[in-house]
C-alpha positions as CSV (number, residue, x, y, z in Angstrom):
1,X,-2.9,0.7,0.7
2,X,-0.3,-1.7,-0.5
3,X,-0.7,-5.4,0.3
4,X,2.0,-7.8,1.1
5,X,2.2,-8.7,-2.6
6,X,2.6,-5.0,-3.5
7,X,5.4,-4.6,-0.9
8,X,7.2,-7.6,-2.4
9,X,6.8,-6.3,-5.9
10,X,8.3,-2.9,-4.8
11,X,11.3,-4.0,-2.7
12,X,14.1,-6.4,-3.9
13,X,14.3,-7.9,-0.3
14,X,13.1,-11.5,0.3
15,X,12.8,-13.8,3.3
16,X,14.1,-13.4,5.9
17,X,15.0,-9.7,5.2
18,X,11.7,-8.4,3.8
19,X,10.6,-6.6,7.0
20,X,7.5,-4.6,5.9
21,X,4.2,-6.5,5.9
22,X,1.8,-3.9,4.5
23,X,1.5,-0.2,3.6
24,X,-1.5,1.5,5.2
25,X,-1.4,4.7,3.3
26,X,0.8,7.1,1.5
27,X,0.7,10.8,0.7
28,X,2.7,13.2,-1.4
29,X,5.7,12.9,0.9
30,X,4.8,10.4,3.6
31,X,4.1,6.8,4.2
32,X,2.6,4.6,7.0
33,X,3.4,0.9,7.1
34,X,3.2,-2.1,9.4
35,X,5.6,-4.8,10.6
36,X,4.2,-7.6,12.7
37,X,6.8,-9.2,15.0
38,X,6.3,-12.9,15.4
39,X,8.1,-15.6,17.4
40,X,8.4,-17.6,14.2
41,X,11.1,-15.2,12.8
42,X,14.6,-16.7,12.2
43,X,16.4,-14.6,14.7
44,X,14.5,-16.4,17.5
45,X,15.5,-19.9,16.2
46,X,18.7,-20.0,18.4
47,X,16.8,-19.5,21.6
48,X,16.2,-22.6,23.7
49,X,12.8,-23.8,25.1
50,X,12.8,-21.3,28.0
51,X,14.3,-18.0,26.8
52,X,14.5,-15.0,29.2
53,X,12.1,-12.1,28.4
54,X,15.0,-9.9,27.3
55,X,16.2,-12.6,24.9
56,X,12.9,-12.1,23.0
57,X,13.4,-8.4,22.3
58,X,13.4,-7.8,18.6
59,X,16.9,-6.7,17.4
60,X,17.2,-2.9,17.2
61,X,19.1,-3.0,13.9
62,X,16.1,-4.9,12.3
63,X,13.7,-2.2,13.5
64,X,15.9,0.4,11.6
65,X,16.0,-1.9,8.6
66,X,12.2,-2.3,8.6
67,X,11.8,1.5,8.9
68,X,14.3,2.1,6.1
69,X,12.5,-0.4,3.9
70,X,9.3,1.6,4.5
71,X,11.1,4.8,3.5
72,X,12.4,2.9,0.5
73,X,8.9,2.1,-0.7
74,X,8.1,5.8,-0.5
75,X,11.4,6.7,-2.3
76,X,10.6,4.2,-5.1
77,X,7.0,5.6,-5.5
78,X,8.4,9.2,-5.6
79,X,11.1,8.4,-8.1
80,X,8.5,6.7,-10.4
81,X,10.0,5.6,-13.7
82,X,13.3,7.1,-12.9
83,X,13.8,4.2,-10.4
84,X,13.8,1.6,-13.2
85,X,17.2,-0.1,-13.5
86,X,18.4,1.8,-10.4
87,X,19.7,0.3,-7.1
88,X,18.6,2.1,-3.9
89,X,21.5,2.6,-1.5
90,X,21.4,3.5,2.2
91,X,23.8,6.4,2.9
92,X,23.7,7.5,6.5
93,X,21.6,7.9,9.5
94,X,21.5,10.3,12.5
95,X,19.3,11.2,15.4
96,X,18.2,7.5,16.0
97,X,16.5,7.1,19.4
98,X,14.9,3.9,20.8
99,X,12.1,4.5,23.4
100,X,11.1,0.9,24.2
101,X,11.7,-2.7,23.2
102,X,9.6,-4.7,20.8
103,X,8.5,-8.3,21.5
104,X,6.8,-11.1,19.5
105,X,3.1,-10.2,19.3
106,X,3.8,-6.5,18.8
107,X,2.7,-4.7,15.6
108,X,5.1,-1.9,14.7
109,X,3.7,1.1,12.8
110,X,6.3,3.0,10.8
111,X,5.8,6.6,9.8
112,X,8.3,8.1,7.3
113,X,8.3,11.4,5.5
114,X,10.4,13.0,2.8
115,X,12.4,15.9,4.3
116,X,14.4,16.8,1.2
117,X,15.3,15.5,-2.3
118,X,18.2,16.6,-4.4
119,X,18.5,14.8,-7.7
120,X,18.6,11.1,-7.0
121,X,19.3,11.5,-3.2
122,X,16.5,11.7,-0.6
123,X,16.5,12.4,3.1
124,X,13.8,10.9,5.3
125,X,12.8,11.4,8.9
126,X,10.0,9.8,11.0
127,X,9.1,7.5,13.8
128,X,7.7,4.1,14.8
129,X,5.1,3.3,17.4
130,X,3.6,0.2,18.9
131,X,0.0,0.6,20.0
132,X,0.4,4.4,19.7
133,X,3.4,4.4,22.1
134,X,6.7,5.8,20.8
135,X,9.2,3.1,19.9
136,X,11.7,4.7,17.6
137,X,12.6,8.2,16.4
138,X,14.5,8.6,13.2
139,X,16.1,12.1,12.9
140,X,17.5,11.5,9.4
141,X,18.2,8.7,6.9
142,X,19.8,9.4,3.5
143,X,19.1,7.2,0.5
144,X,20.3,7.4,-3.1
145,X,19.5,5.8,-6.4
146,X,22.4,4.7,-8.5
147,X,22.5,2.9,-11.9
148,X,22.5,-0.9,-11.2
149,X,24.9,-1.6,-14.1
150,X,27.7,0.5,-12.5
151,X,27.4,-1.4,-9.3
152,X,27.8,-4.8,-10.8
153,X,31.2,-6.5,-10.5
154,X,33.4,-6.3,-13.6
155,X,33.1,-9.3,-15.9
156,X,36.0,-11.7,-15.8
C-alpha cells in the first residue's frame, strides 16, 4: 500500500491536479488505486447553490487523468532508478469507454496493468470501477520517459 504521502512523493502533480489518493496494492505488472470524488474539488466551485444533478458529474477527462496517474505510479515503480531525472510523458490512448457517470461521494477504484514495455516506453490497459460496477475501460495508454534536461526550454 502507498499512502497519500507516498503518492505525493512519487508523482510531480500537486493540487488541484493530484488525482490519486492512495494505492491499495501493486504486483509485478499491475496496480490498484483509489480516487475519492468530493464536492469540495475546484471544478465544482463554478456551480451555483442549486446545481442540476448532471452538473455534478465528475469530468470524464479528469477520470482519464486520474487513471493515467495511477499507471504513472506503476511506471515509475517499474522503471526504478532509471526514472531518476526523467520526465514521464503521455503519448496516446485508444479504446476508452465510459460506462457510467461519477458523482461526489463516489470512490473510484483504478486498475492498471502493464501490457508491454519497450525501452523507456510502456503500454498500459485496465479499468475503473465504483462499488464494483464498471465505470471506465482503458484499451491502451502509452507513456514514455524522456530526459528532463532535453525538455527544458533553451536558456536565453
